[in-house]
N, C-alpha and C positions, 0 to 999 in steps of 0.2 A: 504494500500500500504506500503510495506517495503522498507526502504532505507538502503544502506550500510553506516556504520559510524565507527568512531574511537574515542577513548578517547582523549580529549584535556584538559589540565589543565588551569583553569582561576585562577588568583591570585589577591586579593584586598589588597593593602598595605594602611594602615591607622594609624593615630596617636593614642597614648594612650588616649588622651582627646576627641577623636571623637567617636560618636555612629552611626553605620550604620543603615539606615532606609530601604534601598532596594538594592538588587543586582539582575540584570536582564540581560539576553541574549535573543535577538530577531533575527529571520532570516530576509532575505532581503525583505520579504513581510509583515514584522511586526508581524509574528507569534511568540508566546511565546515558547521559548526553555527551559528557566530557569527563575524563578521569586521567590526570597526569600525576603519576606517583614518582617520588624521588627525583624531581627535576634538578638538573645540574646547571650551575652558572647562568641563571636567567638574568636578563636586564631588569633593572628596577626603574619604574614599576613594570611588572610583567603584564603584557597585553596580548590578547588573542581574540580573533573574531570568529564567532560560532554561528552556524546556520541554525536558526531556531524557528519553530512553528509557533502558532498562537498557543498560549497556555501559561501555567504557573511553573516556576522553577526555583530550585534551591541551589545557591552558590556557596561552596564551603572551601575554606583554606585551613590546612593544618601545618604547623611548624615542627621541626625536628625536636624542639624543646617541649613539646606537648601542648602548645597553644592551639586554640581552635576558634575560628570566626565563621559566622554563617549569616547569610541574608537571603531573603526571598525576593523574587521579582516576577512581574507578569508581562507577558508579551500580548498586548491588546490590539496590535496592529502589525501589518506587514510593510509599513512605510520604511523607506531607507533612511539612513542617517539618524537613527534613534540615539539618545545619549547613552554613554557606556554605563555598565553596572560596575561600581567600584567597591572593593572590600579591603579593609586594613587588616593585615595579619596581626595576630596577638601572640 
């Protein structure tokens, strides 16, 4: 089954002394949309554009030190150039 989607940028802001362990986006049913485990030497802030359909999503960031940050966001339109979803790592 194909779904219409549009690119939406997600941004992870994190400190120079932090090491990211996981960056993930899941849909409202818990399905994996994006899962990047143990990323190495990412630019700060880390940015990636994901193709997302309409719906609710959860964006999670985990650090090697055990920190976890999470935010929810909703795709209510397929319009281009939507503002990025930004999450500060803890």
